[in-house]
BASEDREN-614524 format. One record per residue (C-alpha): residue number from 0; x, y, z. Coordinates in Angstrom, 1 decimal, m for minus. Layout:
N
+-----+--------+--------+--------+
| num |     c1 |     c2 |     c3 |
+-----+--------+--------+--------+
| NUM |      X |      Y |      Z |
...
+-----+--------+--------+--------+
END
This chain:
91
+-----+--------+--------+--------+
| num |     c1 |     c2 |     c3 |
+-----+--------+--------+--------+
|   0 |    2.8 |   14.4 |  m28.2 |
|   1 |    4.5 |   16.3 |  m25.3 |
|   2 |    1.3 |   16.3 |  m23.2 |
|   3 |    0.9 |   12.5 |  m23.7 |
|   4 |    4.5 |   11.9 |  m22.5 |
|   5 |    4.0 |   14.2 |  m19.5 |
|   6 |    0.7 |   12.4 |  m18.6 |
|   7 |    2.3 |    8.9 |  m19.0 |
|   8 |    5.3 |   10.0 |  m16.8 |
|   9 |    2.9 |   11.4 |  m14.1 |
|  10 |    0.8 |    8.3 |  m14.0 |
|  11 |    3.8 |    6.0 |  m14.0 |
|  12 |    5.4 |    8.0 |  m11.2 |
|  13 |    2.2 |    7.8 |   m9.1 |
|  14 |    2.1 |    4.1 |   m9.7 |
|  15 |    5.8 |    3.8 |   m8.5 |
|  16 |    4.9 |    5.8 |   m5.3 |
|  17 |    1.9 |    3.6 |   m4.7 |
|  18 |    4.2 |    0.5 |   m4.9 |
|  19 |    6.7 |    2.0 |   m2.5 |
|  20 |    3.9 |    2.7 |   m0.1 |
|  21 |    2.6 |   m0.8 |   m0.6 |
|  22 |    6.1 |   m2.2 |    0.3 |
|  23 |    6.1 |   m0.3 |    3.5 |
|  24 |    2.6 |   m1.5 |    4.4 |
|  25 |    3.6 |   m5.1 |    3.6 |
|  26 |    6.7 |   m4.7 |    5.9 |
|  27 |    4.3 |   m3.6 |    8.7 |
|  28 |    2.1 |   m6.5 |    7.9 |
|  29 |    5.0 |   m9.0 |    8.2 |
|  30 |    6.0 |   m7.5 |   11.5 |
|  31 |    2.4 |   m7.8 |   12.7 |
|  32 |    2.0 |  m11.3 |   11.4 |
|  33 |    5.3 |  m12.4 |   13.2 |
|  34 |    4.1 |  m10.8 |   16.5 |
|  35 |    0.7 |  m12.5 |   16.1 |
|  36 |    2.2 |  m15.9 |   15.5 |
|  37 |    4.7 |  m15.6 |   18.4 |
|  38 |    2.1 |  m14.3 |   20.9 |
|  39 |    4.2 |  m11.2 |   21.1 |
|  40 |    3.2 |   m7.5 |   21.3 |
|  41 |    3.1 |   m5.3 |   18.2 |
|  42 |    2.7 |   m1.7 |   19.2 |
|  43 |    2.1 |    1.3 |   17.1 |
|  44 |    4.0 |    4.5 |   18.1 |
|  45 |    2.0 |    6.8 |   15.8 |
|  46 |   m0.4 |    8.9 |   17.8 |
|  47 |   m3.1 |    8.3 |   15.2 |
|  48 |   m2.8 |    4.5 |   15.4 |
|  49 |   m2.0 |    4.3 |   19.1 |
|  50 |   m5.7 |    3.4 |   19.9 |
|  51 |   m4.9 |    0.0 |   18.3 |
|  52 |   m2.5 |   m0.8 |   21.1 |
|  53 |   m5.4 |   m1.5 |   23.4 |
|  54 |   m6.9 |   m4.1 |   21.1 |
|  55 |   m6.0 |   m7.8 |   21.0 |
|  56 |   m3.2 |   m8.9 |   18.5 |
|  57 |   m5.8 |  m10.7 |   16.3 |
|  58 |   m7.7 |   m7.5 |   15.8 |
|  59 |   m4.6 |   m5.5 |   15.0 |
|  60 |   m3.6 |   m8.3 |   12.5 |
|  61 |   m7.0 |   m8.0 |   10.8 |
|  62 |   m6.7 |   m4.2 |   10.5 |
|  63 |   m3.2 |   m4.4 |    9.1 |
|  64 |   m4.4 |   m7.1 |    6.7 |
|  65 |   m7.2 |   m5.0 |    5.3 |
|  66 |   m4.8 |   m2.0 |    5.0 |
|  67 |   m2.3 |   m4.2 |    3.0 |
|  68 |   m5.1 |   m5.4 |    0.7 |
|  69 |   m6.3 |   m1.8 |    0.2 |
|  70 |   m2.7 |   m0.7 |   m0.7 |
|  71 |   m2.2 |   m3.6 |   m3.1 |
|  72 |   m5.6 |   m2.9 |   m4.8 |
|  73 |   m4.8 |    0.8 |   m5.4 |
|  74 |   m1.3 |    0.0 |   m6.6 |
|  75 |   m2.5 |   m2.5 |   m9.2 |
|  76 |   m5.3 |   m0.1 |  m10.2 |
|  77 |   m2.8 |    2.7 |  m10.8 |
|  78 |   m0.4 |    0.4 |  m12.6 |
|  79 |   m3.1 |   m0.7 |  m15.0 |
|  80 |   m4.0 |    3.0 |  m15.6 |
|  81 |   m0.4 |    3.8 |  m16.4 |
|  82 |    0.0 |    0.8 |  m18.8 |
|  83 |   m3.2 |    1.8 |  m20.5 |
|  84 |   m1.8 |    5.3 |  m21.1 |
|  85 |    1.5 |    3.9 |  m22.3 |
|  86 |   m0.1 |    1.5 |  m24.8 |
|  87 |   m2.9 |    3.8 |  m26.0 |
|  88 |   m2.7 |    5.0 |  m29.6 |
|  89 |   m1.4 |    8.4 |  m30.3 |
|  90 |   m3.7 |   11.0 |  m31.8 |
+-----+--------+--------+--------+
END
């Protein structure tokens, strides 16, 4: 019984972290979308993403869109896994 509760807590906590990460990615998406619609510049300050600054705004918007969809997919997947563990029968 104790292992089941521990596993459920772990999976639920991971799902919560995924949703927090998804919220941050969606905030970045909204900033990118606003910049794209206003013909404004949206620049990344991260060294790993700074190569995107040389690309057109439309390409940056597409990259951020796919990143948002990727984050949502894994958040939903983890949430379903956590709900499955919560509702599964006890042995």
